[in-house]
Every structure is written in C-alpha cells, then in structure tokens.
PDB file as gemmi writes it, atoms N, CA and C in Angstrom:
CRYST1    1.000    1.000    1.000  90.00  90.00  90.00 P 1                      
ATOM      1  N   MET A   1       0.846  -1.159   0.000  1.00  0.00           N  
ATOM      2  CA  MET A   1       0.000   0.000   0.000  1.00  0.00           C  
ATOM      3  C   MET A   1       0.902   1.236   0.000  1.00  0.00           C  
ATOM      4  N   ASN A   2       0.595   2.178  -0.872  1.00  0.00           N  
ATOM      5  CA  ASN A   2       1.390   3.402  -0.907  1.00  0.00           C  
ATOM      6  C   ASN A   2       0.760   4.474  -0.010  1.00  0.00           C  
ATOM      7  N   LEU A   3       1.413   5.600   0.079  1.00  0.00           N  
ATOM      8  CA  LEU A   3       0.981   6.661   0.986  1.00  0.00           C  
ATOM      9  C   LEU A   3      -0.416   7.187   0.642  1.00  0.00           C  
ATOM     10  N   GLN A   4      -0.701   7.353  -0.645  1.00  0.00           N  
ATOM     11  CA  GLN A   4      -2.010   7.858  -1.057  1.00  0.00           C  
ATOM     12  C   GLN A   4      -3.122   6.857  -0.725  1.00  0.00           C  
ATOM     13  N   GLU A   5      -2.864   5.574  -0.941  1.00  0.00           N  
ATOM     14  CA  GLU A   5      -3.846   4.553  -0.592  1.00  0.00           C  
ATOM     15  C   GLU A   5      -4.074   4.516   0.916  1.00  0.00           C  
ATOM     16  N   LEU A   6      -2.993   4.588   1.667  1.00  0.00           N  
ATOM     17  CA  LEU A   6      -3.104   4.593   3.128  1.00  0.00           C  
ATOM     18  C   LEU A   6      -3.930   5.778   3.604  1.00  0.00           C  
ATOM     19  N   ASN A   7      -3.694   6.947   3.024  1.00  0.00           N  
ATOM     20  CA  ASN A   7      -4.456   8.132   3.406  1.00  0.00           C  
ATOM     21  C   ASN A   7      -5.940   7.942   3.096  1.00  0.00           C  
ATOM     22  N   ALA A   8      -6.263   7.392   1.936  1.00  0.00           N  
ATOM     23  CA  ALA A   8      -7.663   7.159   1.559  1.00  0.00           C  
ATOM     24  C   ALA A   8      -8.334   6.188   2.530  1.00  0.00           C  
ATOM     25  N   TYR A   9      -7.644   5.111   2.898  1.00  0.00           N  
ATOM     26  CA  TYR A   9      -8.187   4.161   3.870  1.00  0.00           C  
ATOM     27  C   TYR A   9      -8.354   4.823   5.240  1.00  0.00           C  
ATOM     28  N   ALA A  10      -7.408   5.664   5.625  1.00  0.00           N  
ATOM     29  CA  ALA A  10      -7.495   6.352   6.916  1.00  0.00           C  
ATOM     30  C   ALA A  10      -8.692   7.294   6.941  1.00  0.00           C  
ATOM     31  N   ILE A  11      -8.882   8.053   5.883  1.00  0.00           N  
ATOM     32  CA  ILE A  11     -10.033   8.977   5.806  1.00  0.00           C  
ATOM     33  C   ILE A  11     -11.339   8.198   5.856  1.00  0.00           C  
ATOM     34  N   ALA A  12     -11.375   7.033   5.214  1.00  0.00           N  
ATOM     35  CA  ALA A  12     -12.583   6.203   5.200  1.00  0.00           C  
ATOM     36  C   ALA A  12     -12.813   5.467   6.519  1.00  0.00           C  
ATOM     37  N   GLY A  13     -11.852   5.593   7.459  1.00  0.00           N  
ATOM     38  CA  GLY A  13     -12.000   4.943   8.763  1.00  0.00           C  
ATOM     39  C   GLY A  13     -11.737   3.449   8.742  1.00  0.00           C  
ATOM     40  N   LYS A  14     -10.991   2.977   7.764  1.00  0.00           N  
ATOM     41  CA  LYS A  14     -10.737   1.542   7.623  1.00  0.00           C  
ATOM     42  C   LYS A  14      -9.441   1.079   8.268  1.00  0.00           C  
ATOM     43  N   VAL A  15      -8.621   2.005   8.764  1.00  0.00           N  
ATOM     44  CA  VAL A  15      -7.347   1.641   9.390  1.00  0.00           C  
ATOM     45  C   VAL A  15      -7.568   1.480  10.889  1.00  0.00           C  
ATOM     46  N   ASP A  16      -7.290   0.278  11.403  1.00  0.00           N  
ATOM     47  CA  ASP A  16      -7.452   0.014  12.832  1.00  0.00           C  
ATOM     48  C   ASP A  16      -6.342   0.672  13.646  1.00  0.00           C  
ATOM     49  N   GLU A  17      -5.117   0.579  13.149  1.00  0.00           N  
ATOM     50  CA  GLU A  17      -3.985   1.193  13.831  1.00  0.00           C  
ATOM     51  C   GLU A  17      -2.796   1.250  12.889  1.00  0.00           C  
ATOM     52  N   LEU A  18      -1.864   2.116  13.223  1.00  0.00           N  
ATOM     53  CA  LEU A  18      -0.586   2.190  12.527  1.00  0.00           C  
ATOM     54  C   LEU A  18       0.498   1.736  13.490  1.00  0.00           C  
ATOM     55  N   ASN A  19       1.385   0.883  13.010  1.00  0.00           N  
ATOM     56  CA  ASN A  19       2.503   0.413  13.829  1.00  0.00           C  
ATOM     57  C   ASN A  19       3.807   0.784  13.147  1.00  0.00           C  
ATOM     58  N   LEU A  20       4.643   1.473  13.884  1.00  0.00           N  
ATOM     59  CA  LEU A  20       5.977   1.826  13.417  1.00  0.00           C  
ATOM     60  C   LEU A  20       6.924   0.794  14.018  1.00  0.00           C  
ATOM     61  N   ILE A  21       7.437  -0.092  13.185  1.00  0.00           N  
ATOM     62  CA  ILE A  21       8.199  -1.240  13.657  1.00  0.00           C  
ATOM     63  C   ILE A  21       9.689  -0.969  13.535  1.00  0.00           C  
ATOM     64  N   SER A  22      10.386  -1.095  14.649  1.00  0.00           N  
ATOM     65  CA  SER A  22      11.831  -0.909  14.679  1.00  0.00           C  
ATOM     66  C   SER A  22      12.512  -2.138  14.093  1.00  0.00           C  
ATOM     67  N   VAL A  23      13.392  -1.899  13.122  1.00  0.00           N  
ATOM     68  CA  VAL A  23      14.163  -2.978  12.510  1.00  0.00           C  
ATOM     69  C   VAL A  23      15.622  -2.736  12.876  1.00  0.00           C  
ATOM     70  N   ASP A  24      16.156  -3.587  13.713  1.00  0.00           N  
ATOM     71  CA  ASP A  24      17.550  -3.466  14.168  1.00  0.00           C  
ATOM     72  C   ASP A  24      17.823  -2.150  14.887  1.00  0.00           C  
ATOM     73  N   GLY A  25      16.793  -1.465  15.365  1.00  0.00           N  
ATOM     74  CA  GLY A  25      16.966  -0.232  16.117  1.00  0.00           C  
ATOM     75  C   GLY A  25      17.453   0.942  15.297  1.00  0.00           C  
ATOM     76  N   VAL A  26      17.537   0.795  13.971  1.00  0.00           N  
ATOM     77  CA  VAL A  26      18.079   1.846  13.115  1.00  0.00           C  
ATOM     78  C   VAL A  26      17.061   2.302  12.071  1.00  0.00           C  
ATOM     79  N   ILE A  27      16.325   1.367  11.530  1.00  0.00           N  
ATOM     80  CA  ILE A  27      15.346   1.637  10.480  1.00  0.00           C  
ATOM     81  C   ILE A  27      13.966   1.306  11.039  1.00  0.00           C  
ATOM     82  N   TYR A  28      12.972   2.046  10.576  1.00  0.00           N  
ATOM     83  CA  TYR A  28      11.594   1.781  10.963  1.00  0.00           C  
ATOM     84  C   TYR A  28      10.764   1.501   9.717  1.00  0.00           C  
ATOM     85  N   VAL A  29       9.805   0.588   9.853  1.00  0.00           N  
ATOM     86  CA  VAL A  29       8.852   0.262   8.799  1.00  0.00           C  
ATOM     87  C   VAL A  29       7.465   0.558   9.347  1.00  0.00           C  
ATOM     88  N   LEU A  30       6.655   1.241   8.554  1.00  0.00           N  
ATOM     89  CA  LEU A  30       5.297   1.577   8.966  1.00  0.00           C  
ATOM     90  C   LEU A  30       4.326   0.573   8.367  1.00  0.00           C  
ATOM     91  N   GLU A  31       3.463   0.023   9.205  1.00  0.00           N  
ATOM     92  CA  GLU A  31       2.433  -0.868   8.704  1.00  0.00           C  
ATOM     93  C   GLU A  31       1.082  -0.402   9.186  1.00  0.00           C  
ATOM     94  N   ALA A  32       0.086  -0.564   8.337  1.00  0.00           N  
ATOM     95  CA  ALA A  32      -1.305  -0.294   8.698  1.00  0.00           C  
ATOM     96  C   ALA A  32      -1.952  -1.632   9.010  1.00  0.00           C  
ATOM     97  N   ARG A  33      -2.696  -1.675  10.097  1.00  0.00           N  
ATOM     98  CA  ARG A  33      -3.455  -2.882  10.441  1.00  0.00           C  
ATOM     99  C   ARG A  33      -4.909  -2.622  10.071  1.00  0.00           C  
ATOM    100  N   MET A  34      -5.439  -3.486   9.213  1.00  0.00           N  
ATOM    101  CA  MET A  34      -6.834  -3.375   8.794  1.00  0.00           C  
ATOM    102  C   MET A  34      -7.453  -4.765   8.806  1.00  0.00           C  
ATOM    103  N   HIS A  35      -8.503  -4.931   9.572  1.00  0.00           N  
ATOM    104  CA  HIS A  35      -9.236  -6.205   9.654  1.00  0.00           C  
ATOM    105  C   HIS A  35      -8.308  -7.370   9.969  1.00  0.00           C  
ATOM    106  N   GLY A  36      -7.361  -7.146  10.876  1.00  0.00           N  
ATOM    107  CA  GLY A  36      -6.469  -8.206  11.322  1.00  0.00           C  
ATOM    108  C   GLY A  36      -5.278  -8.478  10.416  1.00  0.00           C  
ATOM    109  N   SER A  37      -5.161  -7.755   9.310  1.00  0.00           N  
ATOM    110  CA  SER A  37      -4.039  -7.958   8.385  1.00  0.00           C  
ATOM    111  C   SER A  37      -3.092  -6.769   8.425  1.00  0.00           C  
ATOM    112  N   ALA A  38      -1.808  -7.050   8.215  1.00  0.00           N  
ATOM    113  CA  ALA A  38      -0.787  -6.005   8.185  1.00  0.00           C  
ATOM    114  C   ALA A  38      -0.497  -5.615   6.744  1.00  0.00           C  
ATOM    115  N   HIS A  39      -0.424  -4.307   6.506  1.00  0.00           N  
ATOM    116  CA  HIS A  39      -0.144  -3.780   5.178  1.00  0.00           C  
ATOM    117  C   HIS A  39       1.006  -2.781   5.302  1.00  0.00           C  
ATOM    118  N   PRO A  40       2.223  -3.182   4.890  1.00  0.00           N  
ATOM    119  CA  PRO A  40       3.362  -2.265   5.008  1.00  0.00           C  
ATOM    120  C   PRO A  40       3.254  -1.116   4.010  1.00  0.00           C  
ATOM    121  N   LEU A  41       3.767   0.031   4.404  1.00  0.00           N  
ATOM    122  CA  LEU A  41       3.805   1.197   3.532  1.00  0.00           C  
ATOM    123  C   LEU A  41       4.908   0.997   2.503  1.00  0.00           C  
ATOM    124  N   ARG A  42       4.586   1.250   1.231  1.00  0.00           N  
ATOM    125  CA  ARG A  42       5.537   1.070   0.144  1.00  0.00           C  
ATOM    126  C   ARG A  42       5.784   2.395  -0.568  1.00  0.00           C  
ATOM    127  N   ASP A  43       6.966   2.513  -1.148  1.00  0.00           N  
ATOM    128  CA  ASP A  43       7.325   3.733  -1.873  1.00  0.00           C  
ATOM    129  C   ASP A  43       6.794   3.673  -3.309  1.00  0.00           C  
ATOM    130  N   ALA A  44       7.158   4.656  -4.121  1.00  0.00           N  
ATOM    131  CA  ALA A  44       6.684   4.749  -5.500  1.00  0.00           C  
ATOM    132  C   ALA A  44       7.164   3.590  -6.375  1.00  0.00           C  
ATOM    133  N   HIS A  45       8.208   2.889  -5.942  1.00  0.00           N  
ATOM    134  CA  HIS A  45       8.746   1.764  -6.706  1.00  0.00           C  
ATOM    135  C   HIS A  45       8.219   0.426  -6.200  1.00  0.00           C  
ATOM    136  N   GLY A  46       7.314   0.455  -5.232  1.00  0.00           N  
ATOM    137  CA  GLY A  46       6.756  -0.771  -4.679  1.00  0.00           C  
ATOM    138  C   GLY A  46       7.606  -1.422  -3.612  1.00  0.00           C  
ATOM    139  N   GLU A  47       8.695  -0.774  -3.233  1.00  0.00           N  
ATOM    140  CA  GLU A  47       9.570  -1.292  -2.173  1.00  0.00           C  
ATOM    141  C   GLU A  47       9.063  -0.809  -0.820  1.00  0.00           C  
ATOM    142  N   ILE A  48       9.307  -1.601   0.210  1.00  0.00           N  
ATOM    143  CA  ILE A  48       8.900  -1.196   1.554  1.00  0.00           C  
ATOM    144  C   ILE A  48       9.644   0.078   1.931  1.00  0.00           C  
ATOM    145  N   MET A  49       8.891   1.076   2.371  1.00  0.00           N  
ATOM    146  CA  MET A  49       9.471   2.374   2.719  1.00  0.00           C  
ATOM    147  C   MET A  49      10.158   2.289   4.073  1.00  0.00           C  
ATOM    148  N   HIS A  50      11.379   2.773   4.137  1.00  0.00           N  
ATOM    149  CA  HIS A  50      12.136   2.810   5.388  1.00  0.00           C  
ATOM    150  C   HIS A  50      12.091   4.226   5.945  1.00  0.00           C  
ATOM    151  N   LEU A  51      11.782   4.320   7.226  1.00  0.00           N  
ATOM    152  CA  LEU A  51      11.731   5.604   7.915  1.00  0.00           C  
ATOM    153  C   LEU A  51      12.858   5.655   8.930  1.00  0.00           C  
ATOM    154  N   ARG A  52      13.314   6.862   9.242  1.00  0.00           N  
ATOM    155  CA  ARG A  52      14.489   7.031  10.114  1.00  0.00           C  
ATOM    156  C   ARG A  52      14.148   7.114  11.597  1.00  0.00           C  
ATOM    157  N   SER A  53      12.919   7.558  11.916  1.00  0.00           N  
ATOM    158  CA  SER A  53      12.591   7.807  13.319  1.00  0.00           C  
ATOM    159  C   SER A  53      11.084   7.994  13.472  1.00  0.00           C  
ATOM    160  N   VAL A  54      10.658   8.135  14.719  1.00  0.00           N  
ATOM    161  CA  VAL A  54       9.257   8.454  14.996  1.00  0.00           C  
ATOM    162  C   VAL A  54       8.906   9.805  14.385  1.00  0.00           C  
ATOM    163  N   GLU A  55       9.801  10.774  14.519  1.00  0.00           N  
ATOM    164  CA  GLU A  55       9.535  12.105  13.954  1.00  0.00           C  
ATOM    165  C   GLU A  55       9.443  12.064  12.438  1.00  0.00           C  
ATOM    166  N   HIS A  56      10.260  11.252  11.796  1.00  0.00           N  
ATOM    167  CA  HIS A  56      10.173  11.103  10.345  1.00  0.00           C  
ATOM    168  C   HIS A  56       8.803  10.535   9.965  1.00  0.00           C  
ATOM    169  N   ALA A  57       8.322   9.535  10.706  1.00  0.00           N  
ATOM    170  CA  ALA A  57       6.993   8.972  10.449  1.00  0.00           C  
ATOM    171  C   ALA A  57       5.915  10.038  10.643  1.00  0.00           C  
ATOM    172  N   ARG A  58       6.030  10.826  11.699  1.00  0.00           N  
ATOM    173  CA  ARG A  58       5.054  11.902  11.928  1.00  0.00           C  
ATOM    174  C   ARG A  58       5.063  12.901  10.776  1.00  0.00           C  
ATOM    175  N   ASP A  59       6.240  13.221  10.258  1.00  0.00           N  
ATOM    176  CA  ASP A  59       6.335  14.138   9.120  1.00  0.00           C  
ATOM    177  C   ASP A  59       5.628  13.559   7.894  1.00  0.00           C  
ATOM    178  N   VAL A  60       5.847  12.276   7.633  1.00  0.00           N  
ATOM    179  CA  VAL A  60       5.218  11.611   6.488  1.00  0.00           C  
ATOM    180  C   VAL A  60       3.696  11.596   6.641  1.00  0.00           C  
ATOM    181  N   LEU A  61       3.222  11.458   7.864  1.00  0.00           N  
ATOM    182  CA  LEU A  61       1.784  11.320   8.136  1.00  0.00           C  
ATOM    183  C   LEU A  61       1.109  12.631   8.542  1.00  0.00           C  
ATOM    184  N   HIS A  62       1.774  13.767   8.386  1.00  0.00           N  
ATOM    185  CA  HIS A  62       1.275  15.040   8.927  1.00  0.00           C  
ATOM    186  C   HIS A  62      -0.125  15.412   8.442  1.00  0.00           C  
ATOM    187  N   ALA A  63      -0.520  15.037   7.235  1.00  0.00           N  
ATOM    188  CA  ALA A  63      -1.834  15.422   6.710  1.00  0.00           C  
ATOM    189  C   ALA A  63      -2.913  14.356   6.949  1.00  0.00           C  
ATOM    190  N   PHE A  64      -2.563  13.286   7.616  1.00  0.00           N  
ATOM    191  CA  PHE A  64      -3.504  12.196   7.857  1.00  0.00           C  
ATOM    192  C   PHE A  64      -4.448  12.533   9.007  1.00  0.00           C  
ATOM    193  N   PRO A  65      -5.646  11.917   9.013  1.00  0.00           N  
ATOM    194  CA  PRO A  65      -6.494  12.047  10.196  1.00  0.00           C  
ATOM    195  C   PRO A  65      -5.826  11.340  11.374  1.00  0.00           C  
ATOM    196  N   LYS A  66      -6.192  11.712  12.575  1.00  0.00           N  
ATOM    197  CA  LYS A  66      -5.607  11.116  13.778  1.00  0.00           C  
ATOM    198  C   LYS A  66      -5.971   9.639  13.850  1.00  0.00           C  
ATOM    199  N   LEU A  67      -4.955   8.811  14.077  1.00  0.00           N  
ATOM    200  CA  LEU A  67      -5.125   7.356  14.151  1.00  0.00           C  
ATOM    201  C   LEU A  67      -4.416   6.816  15.374  1.00  0.00           C  
ATOM    202  N   SER A  68      -4.792   5.601  15.773  1.00  0.00           N  
ATOM    203  CA  SER A  68      -4.046   4.897  16.812  1.00  0.00           C  
ATOM    204  C   SER A  68      -2.664   4.616  16.239  1.00  0.00           C  
ATOM    205  N   PHE A  69      -1.607   4.986  16.992  1.00  0.00           N  
ATOM    206  CA  PHE A  69      -0.241   4.945  16.477  1.00  0.00           C  
ATOM    207  C   PHE A  69       0.653   4.337  17.549  1.00  0.00           C  
ATOM    208  N   ASN A  70       1.399   3.306  17.172  1.00  0.00           N  
ATOM    209  CA  ASN A  70       2.258   2.594  18.118  1.00  0.00           C  
ATOM    210  C   ASN A  70       3.662   2.455  17.542  1.00  0.00           C  
ATOM    211  N   VAL A  71       4.630   2.413  18.432  1.00  0.00           N  
ATOM    212  CA  VAL A  71       5.985   2.028  18.028  1.00  0.00           C  
ATOM    213  C   VAL A  71       6.219   0.635  18.601  1.00  0.00           C  
ATOM    214  N   MET A  72       6.809  -0.238  17.788  1.00  0.00           N  
ATOM    215  CA  MET A  72       7.004  -1.619  18.207  1.00  0.00           C  
ATOM    216  C   MET A  72       8.476  -2.001  18.108  1.00  0.00           C  
ATOM    217  N   HIS A  73       8.943  -2.666  19.143  1.00  0.00           N  
ATOM    218  CA  HIS A  73      10.312  -3.182  19.177  1.00  0.00           C  
ATOM    219  C   HIS A  73      10.225  -4.682  19.409  1.00  0.00           C  
ATOM    220  N   ALA A  74      10.971  -5.444  18.637  1.00  0.00           N  
ATOM    221  CA  ALA A  74      11.013  -6.890  18.844  1.00  0.00           C  
ATOM    222  C   ALA A  74      11.708  -7.174  20.163  1.00  0.00           C  
ATOM    223  N   SER A  75      11.394  -8.298  20.728  1.00  0.00           N  
ATOM    224  CA  SER A  75      12.068  -8.729  21.941  1.00  0.00           C  
ATOM    225  C   SER A  75      13.544  -8.945  21.649  1.00  0.00           C  
ATOM    226  N   VAL A  76      14.406  -8.346  22.445  1.00  0.00           N  
ATOM    227  CA  VAL A  76      15.848  -8.501  22.255  1.00  0.00           C  
ATOM    228  C   VAL A  76      16.240  -9.967  22.348  1.00  0.00           C  
ATOM    229  N   HIS A  77      15.651 -10.687  23.275  1.00  0.00           N  
ATOM    230  CA  HIS A  77      15.967 -12.110  23.441  1.00  0.00           C  
ATOM    231  C   HIS A  77      15.625 -12.880  22.174  1.00  0.00           C  
ATOM    232  N   ASP A  78      14.439 -12.622  21.594  1.00  0.00           N  
ATOM    233  CA  ASP A  78      14.040 -13.324  20.376  1.00  0.00           C  
ATOM    234  C   ASP A  78      14.954 -12.976  19.210  1.00  0.00           C  
ATOM    235  N   GLU A  79      15.375 -11.707  19.106  1.00  0.00           N  
ATOM    236  CA  GLU A  79      16.285 -11.321  18.039  1.00  0.00           C  
ATOM    237  C   GLU A  79      17.619 -12.044  18.172  1.00  0.00           C  
ATOM    238  N   MET A  80      18.117 -12.174  19.412  1.00  0.00           N  
ATOM    239  CA  MET A  80      19.396 -12.831  19.635  1.00  0.00           C  
ATOM    240  C   MET A  80      19.314 -14.316  19.298  1.00  0.00           C  
ATOM    241  N   CYS A  81      18.158 -14.915  19.540  1.00  0.00           N  
ATOM    242  CA  CYS A  81      17.993 -16.347  19.280  1.00  0.00           C  
ATOM    243  C   CYS A  81      17.548 -16.631  17.850  1.00  0.00           C  
ATOM    244  N   GLY A  82      17.263 -15.590  17.098  1.00  0.00           N  
ATOM    245  CA  GLY A  82      16.827 -15.777  15.720  1.00  0.00           C  
ATOM    246  C   GLY A  82      15.371 -16.162  15.591  1.00  0.00           C  
ATOM    247  N   ALA A  83      14.606 -16.014  16.656  1.00  0.00           N  
ATOM    248  CA  ALA A  83      13.185 -16.354  16.596  1.00  0.00           C  
ATOM    249  C   ALA A  83      12.402 -15.190  16.012  1.00  0.00           C  
ATOM    250  N   SER A  84      11.410 -15.514  15.230  1.00  0.00           N  
ATOM    251  CA  SER A  84      10.535 -14.459  14.728  1.00  0.00           C  
ATOM    252  C   SER A  84       9.205 -14.596  15.453  1.00  0.00           C  
ATOM    253  N   THR A  85       8.723 -13.506  15.970  1.00  0.00           N  
ATOM    254  CA  THR A  85       7.489 -13.531  16.736  1.00  0.00           C  
ATOM    255  C   THR A  85       6.741 -12.221  16.543  1.00  0.00           C  
ATOM    256  N   GLU A  86       5.442 -12.289  16.663  1.00  0.00           N  
ATOM    257  CA  GLU A  86       4.620 -11.084  16.573  1.00  0.00           C  
ATOM    258  C   GLU A  86       4.665 -10.319  17.898  1.00  0.00           C  
ATOM    259  N   GLU A  87       5.079 -11.010  18.958  1.00  0.00           N  
ATOM    260  CA  GLU A  87       5.132 -10.371  20.262  1.00  0.00           C  
ATOM    261  C   GLU A  87       6.343  -9.450  20.345  1.00  0.00           C  
ATOM    262  N   GLY A  88       6.345  -8.629  21.320  1.00  0.00           N  
ATOM    263  CA  GLY A  88       7.435  -7.692  21.528  1.00  0.00           C  
ATOM    264  C   GLY A  88       6.903  -6.525  22.325  1.00  0.00           C  
ATOM    265  N   LEU A  89       7.619  -5.455  22.315  1.00  0.00           N  
ATOM    266  CA  LEU A  89       7.234  -4.268  23.043  1.00  0.00           C  
ATOM    267  C   LEU A  89       6.437  -3.353  22.127  1.00  0.00           C  
ATOM    268  N   LYS A  90       5.193  -3.074  22.493  1.00  0.00           N  
ATOM    269  CA  LYS A  90       4.313  -2.217  21.704  1.00  0.00           C  
ATOM    270  C   LYS A  90       3.933  -1.031  22.581  1.00  0.00           C  
ATOM    271  N   ILE A  91       4.330   0.170  22.151  1.00  0.00           N  
ATOM    272  CA  ILE A  91       4.126   1.373  22.948  1.00  0.00           C  
ATOM    273  C   ILE A  91       3.261   2.362  22.178  1.00  0.00           C  
ATOM    274  N   PRO A  92       2.097   2.718  22.721  1.00  0.00           N  
ATOM    275  CA  PRO A  92       1.299   3.756  22.063  1.00  0.00           C  
ATOM    276  C   PRO A  92       2.034   5.098  22.140  1.00  0.00           C  
ATOM    277  N   ILE A  93       2.024   5.840  21.046  1.00  0.00           N  
ATOM    278  CA  ILE A  93       2.636   7.156  21.010  1.00  0.00           C  
ATOM    279  C   ILE A  93       1.640   8.141  20.418  1.00  0.00           C  
ATOM    280  N   THR A  94       1.883   9.414  20.646  1.00  0.00           N  
ATOM    281  CA  THR A  94       0.990  10.429  20.107  1.00  0.00           C  
ATOM    282  C   THR A  94       1.194  10.530  18.598  1.00  0.00           C  
ATOM    283  N   PHE A  95       0.096  10.740  17.910  1.00  0.00           N  
ATOM    284  CA  PHE A  95       0.150  10.844  16.463  1.00  0.00           C  
ATOM    285  C   PHE A  95       0.830  12.129  16.020  1.00  0.00           C  
ATOM    286  N   ARG A  96       0.619  13.186  16.766  1.00  0.00           N  
ATOM    287  CA  ARG A  96       1.236  14.469  16.457  1.00  0.00           C  
ATOM    288  C   ARG A  96       2.302  14.756  17.516  1.00  0.00           C  
ATOM    289  N   SER A  97       3.381  15.383  17.119  1.00  0.00           N  
ATOM    290  CA  SER A  97       4.402  15.750  18.105  1.00  0.00           C  
ATOM    291  C   SER A  97       3.883  16.906  18.928  1.00  0.00           C  
ATOM    292  N   ALA A  98       4.338  16.981  20.161  1.00  0.00           N  
ATOM    293  CA  ALA A  98       3.845  18.007  21.085  1.00  0.00           C  
ATOM    294  C   ALA A  98       4.373  19.374  20.764  1.00  0.00           C  
TER     295      ALA A  98                                                      
END                                                                             
C-alpha cells in the first residue's frame, strides 16, 4: 500500500492502527493494520518504505487524520535467538508531536 492509498483508507475509517516497527533499532517500517491484516507502507517503486525515526513517520503522516499509532520493538531475546514472533514491546505514542 502506498501513501495515497493509506491516506484514503485512513479517511474512510478503515485503518485500525498504525505500527511503526523498529528494525535493528536503526530503520523503521510503517504498517497499517486493517481487519487483522498487516499492510506495510511502500514507496513509488513498490519497495517497503524505510523511515528514520518516529519524527520522520510523523512528518510523512502530517496530513492524515488522527489514528491509533504505536511504536514496536522486537524482543531482544528473540532477536538474539533468531526467533521471529509477533510479540514484543508495543508502545502507544501520540500521532502528532507536542
């Protein structure tokens, strides 16, 4: 899903939440959760868009309606063991910076 599609779904009230997922603590990937499915944000070339920080995500989403917004970090233990899991640390954050 690209940014324009995500915005249209958000305006229509179809996005349950947005999750900003930390990848190796350096890169973030934004996913929209809709009806139990995850839809990563993609760039104009169809590649998964990488964001630099929470503030970068807020900048990208500045014109969007207010949505439930979380930052997610994988469990350090699971990363060290090579396990992939949906569990981890999920922290609600404000959609707009203060």
